[in-house]
C-alpha positions as CSV (number, residue, x, y, z in Angstrom):
1,M,38.6,23.6,30.4
2,T,36.2,23.0,27.6
3,T,37.7,23.7,24.1
4,P,35.7,26.4,22.4
5,T,34.1,25.9,19.0
6,A,33.9,28.2,16.0
7,E,30.3,29.0,17.0
8,D,31.5,29.8,20.5
9,F,34.1,32.2,19.1
10,R,31.5,34.0,17.0
11,A,29.2,34.3,20.0
12,L,31.9,35.9,22.1
13,A,32.6,38.4,19.3
14,R,28.9,39.3,19.4
15,S,28.6,39.6,23.1
16,S,30.8,42.6,24.1
17,P,28.0,45.1,24.8
18,W,26.6,42.8,27.4
19,L,29.8,41.8,29.1
20,W,31.3,45.1,30.4
21,R,30.7,48.7,31.2
22,T,34.2,50.1,31.7
23,V,37.6,49.0,30.5
24,R,41.1,50.4,30.9
25,F,43.8,49.0,28.6
26,R,47.2,49.6,26.8
27,L,47.3,49.3,23.0
28,R,50.3,48.6,20.8
29,T,50.2,49.1,17.0
30,P,52.9,48.5,14.4
31,T,52.9,52.2,13.3
32,P,52.0,55.5,14.9
33,E,49.0,56.0,12.6
34,P,46.2,57.0,12.9
35,H,46.6,58.0,16.6
36,G,50.0,59.6,16.3
37,V,51.6,57.1,18.7
38,D,52.3,53.4,18.5
39,R,51.5,52.8,22.2
40,L,48.7,54.3,24.2
41,R,46.5,53.9,27.3
42,A,42.8,54.3,27.1
43,W,39.8,54.4,29.4
44,V,36.3,53.6,28.0
45,S,33.1,54.1,29.9
46,R,30.0,52.9,28.0
47,P,28.2,54.5,26.3
48,H,29.6,58.0,26.8
49,G,33.2,58.3,27.8
50,L,36.6,58.0,26.2
51,R,40.1,59.1,27.3
52,A,43.3,58.2,25.5
53,E,46.9,59.2,26.5
54,D,50.3,58.2,25.3
55,L,52.3,56.2,27.8
56,D,54.0,59.4,29.1
57,G,50.6,60.8,30.0
58,R,50.2,63.2,27.1
59,L,46.5,63.6,26.3
60,I,45.5,62.3,22.8
61,E,41.7,62.6,23.2
62,A,39.1,62.9,25.9
63,G,35.4,63.5,25.9
64,W,31.9,62.6,26.9
65,W,29.7,62.0,23.9
66,P,25.9,61.6,23.4
67,R,24.5,58.1,23.6
68,P,25.1,56.2,20.3
69,D,21.5,55.3,20.1
70,E,20.2,58.8,20.8
71,G,17.1,59.3,18.6
72,L,16.6,55.6,17.8
73,P,13.5,53.7,18.9
74,E,13.6,52.2,22.4
75,L,14.7,48.6,22.6
76,T,11.9,46.3,23.6
77,G,14.0,43.3,24.6
78,G,17.5,42.1,25.3
79,P,19.6,39.7,23.3
80,M,18.9,36.0,22.9
81,R,21.4,34.4,25.2
82,R,23.0,30.9,25.1
83,P,23.2,28.7,28.2
84,D,26.8,29.9,28.7
85,G,25.6,33.5,28.8
86,L,27.1,34.6,25.5
87,V,24.8,36.2,22.9
88,A,23.3,34.0,20.2
89,R,21.3,36.8,18.5
90,R,21.2,40.6,19.2
91,P,17.8,42.2,19.9
92,D,15.5,41.9,16.9
93,D,14.9,45.7,16.9
94,W,18.6,46.4,16.9
95,T,19.0,49.3,14.4
96,G,22.1,49.7,12.2
97,P,25.7,49.3,13.5
98,H,25.7,52.2,15.9
99,R,23.3,51.2,18.7
100,F,25.9,49.6,21.0
101,D,29.0,51.6,19.7
102,D,31.6,53.1,22.0
103,P,33.1,56.5,21.4
104,M,35.5,56.5,18.5
105,L,39.2,57.3,18.3
106,S,40.3,58.0,14.7
107,N,38.2,55.4,12.8
108,Y,35.8,52.5,13.0
109,R,38.6,49.9,13.6
110,W,38.7,51.3,17.2
111,V,35.0,50.8,17.6
112,A,35.1,47.3,16.1
113,M,38.1,46.3,18.3
114,L,35.9,47.0,21.3
115,H,32.7,45.4,19.8
116,P,33.9,43.0,17.0
117,F,30.4,41.9,15.8
118,E,31.7,41.9,12.2
119,L,33.5,38.7,13.1
120,A,30.2,37.1,14.3
121,D,27.4,38.1,11.8
122,G,27.5,38.4,8.0
123,V,25.3,39.9,5.2
124,E,23.5,38.7,2.1
125,R,24.8,40.1,-1.2
126,D,23.1,41.1,-4.4
127,E,24.1,39.7,-7.8
128,D,26.8,42.4,-8.2
129,G,28.3,41.5,-4.8
130,S,26.9,44.5,-2.9
131,P,25.7,43.9,0.7
132,S,21.9,43.6,1.0
133,G,20.2,44.1,4.3
134,D,21.6,43.9,7.8
135,W,24.0,41.6,9.6
136,S,22.7,38.2,10.6
137,P,24.1,35.4,12.8
138,G,22.8,33.0,10.1
139,R,25.5,34.1,7.6
140,P,29.0,33.4,9.0
141,P,31.5,36.1,8.0
142,I,34.5,34.0,8.9
143,E,35.7,30.5,8.6
144,V,38.0,29.2,11.3
145,V,41.0,27.3,9.8
146,D,42.9,26.7,13.1
147,G,41.4,26.6,16.6
148,P,39.7,28.1,18.4
149,R,41.7,27.4,21.6
150,A,42.0,28.8,25.0
151,V,45.2,30.8,25.7
152,E,46.5,33.3,28.2
153,H,46.9,36.9,27.0
154,A,48.4,39.5,29.3
155,G,47.3,37.5,32.3
156,R,43.7,36.9,31.1
157,L,41.9,34.1,29.4
158,A,41.4,34.6,25.7
159,W,40.2,32.5,22.8
160,E,42.5,32.4,19.8
161,A,41.7,31.3,16.2
162,E,43.1,31.7,12.7
163,V,40.4,32.8,10.4
164,V,39.7,33.6,6.7
165,T,36.8,35.7,5.5
166,T,33.7,34.4,3.6
167,P,31.6,36.3,1.0
168,A,29.3,37.2,3.9
169,Y,32.0,39.3,5.6
170,A,31.1,43.0,5.8
171,A,32.9,45.6,7.9
172,R,31.0,48.0,10.1
173,C,32.5,50.7,7.8
174,S,34.0,49.5,4.5
175,C,36.8,52.1,4.6
176,C,38.3,50.6,7.8
177,P,37.6,46.8,8.0
178,V,39.1,44.7,10.8
179,L,39.9,41.9,8.2
180,A,41.3,43.9,5.3
181,G,41.5,41.1,2.8
182,D,39.9,40.2,-0.6
183,E,36.3,40.5,0.6
184,A,36.9,44.0,2.1
185,A,38.9,45.1,-1.0
186,G,36.2,44.0,-3.3
187,Q,33.6,46.1,-1.4
188,L,35.9,49.1,-1.7
189,A,36.3,48.5,-5.4
190,R,32.5,48.4,-5.9
191,E,32.2,51.7,-4.1
192,G,34.8,53.3,-6.5
193,W,37.8,53.3,-4.1
194,A,41.3,52.4,-5.2
195,R,42.1,48.7,-4.8
196,S,45.5,47.1,-4.4
197,E,45.8,43.7,-6.2
198,V,48.7,42.4,-4.1
199,G,50.0,42.2,-0.6
200,R,46.7,41.8,1.3
201,P,46.5,39.4,4.2
202,R,45.3,35.9,3.4
203,S,44.3,35.0,7.0
204,W,44.3,36.5,10.5
205,M,45.2,35.2,13.9
206,L,42.7,36.7,16.3
207,R,42.4,36.7,20.1
208,L,39.2,37.6,21.9
209,D,39.3,38.3,25.6
210,R,37.0,35.8,27.1
211,G,35.7,38.1,29.8
212,T,34.8,41.1,27.6
213,G,34.6,39.9,24.0
214,V,37.1,42.6,23.0
215,L,39.5,41.8,20.1
216,V,42.8,42.1,22.0
217,Q,45.1,40.8,19.3
218,L,45.0,40.9,15.5
219,I,47.9,39.5,13.5
220,E,47.8,39.6,9.7
221,L,49.2,36.5,7.9
222,G,50.4,36.4,4.3
223,G,50.3,40.1,3.8
224,T,49.7,43.5,5.4
225,S,47.1,46.2,5.4
226,F,46.9,49.8,6.4
227,S,46.0,48.9,10.0
228,G,48.8,46.3,10.4
229,G,47.0,44.7,13.4
230,W,47.4,45.5,17.1
231,T,47.9,44.0,20.6
232,M,46.0,45.1,23.7
233,E,46.6,44.5,27.3
234,I,43.5,44.9,29.5
235,E,44.4,46.4,32.8
236,A,41.0,46.7,34.5
237,V,37.3,45.8,33.8
238,D,34.3,47.5,35.3
239,E,36.4,49.7,37.7
240,P,34.7,53.0,38.7
241,M,35.6,55.8,36.4
242,P,34.7,59.4,37.6
243,R,33.0,61.6,35.1
244,E,35.8,64.2,35.5
245,L,38.2,61.7,33.8
246,F,36.6,62.3,30.4
247,G,36.6,66.1,30.2
248,P,34.1,68.1,28.2
249,D,30.8,67.2,26.7
250,R,31.1,66.7,22.9
251,G,28.5,67.0,20.2
252,G,28.0,64.6,17.3
253,G,29.3,61.3,18.4
254,P,29.8,58.0,16.6
255,R,26.6,58.3,14.7
256,S,27.9,61.5,12.9
257,V,30.3,59.3,10.9
258,T,29.0,58.1,7.5
259,L,28.6,54.4,7.2
260,F,29.6,52.8,3.9
261,G,28.8,49.4,2.6
262,V,25.8,48.2,4.6
263,G,22.5,50.0,5.1
264,P,20.3,49.9,8.2
């Protein structure tokens, strides 16, 4: 088995929208917030459907939302792929962070867990440190300090790496970053949010599922954040999911949530 490189790891984090259409999984978090339980099972059908239950079968959320790219210009081409099939660059006319989003549960960490492109592409910054422009693969948002390496995770192949953020790191939504360290806290401070000076993670141990690009494990090292990390066990990929599983049509959708930190 070929050992993955840091660039391979970033390419996998970028590739999720082109690797799967449905996924069923169990998720474990250190606290019951923000979903109300610390363990749940979810079904996701791109781009419309989400269902989440606790492990006793109690419904947490279900719905069938409008397409995330509704109202945006039509894509004129696909992503630029590498020889291994992973994505080197998203479509040039990709618009903002929402185009390939999945329905959201509670906040953007959920969306970023399923499509962790903020681990792949970074942003330029103005003199005051504010993000300038859109995400780009030419500005690495993370530095790998250990790994990557191939590991087994819940019976599936995953790539694991310990990473730190670079000044190019920018969360999809600054109020709920995946990597809630100094870079993320600095952005919140520039936006006028409260900032804690101590206790933030210094690095993160990440696992990306090789088949889907989903961030199946996040462990915070050297500190803690509001999210506290998570562990996911993927149960099925691309299984048929009947429309009835997801319940009612919903208005709004992911694009109704305000984006902070990076403009389209």
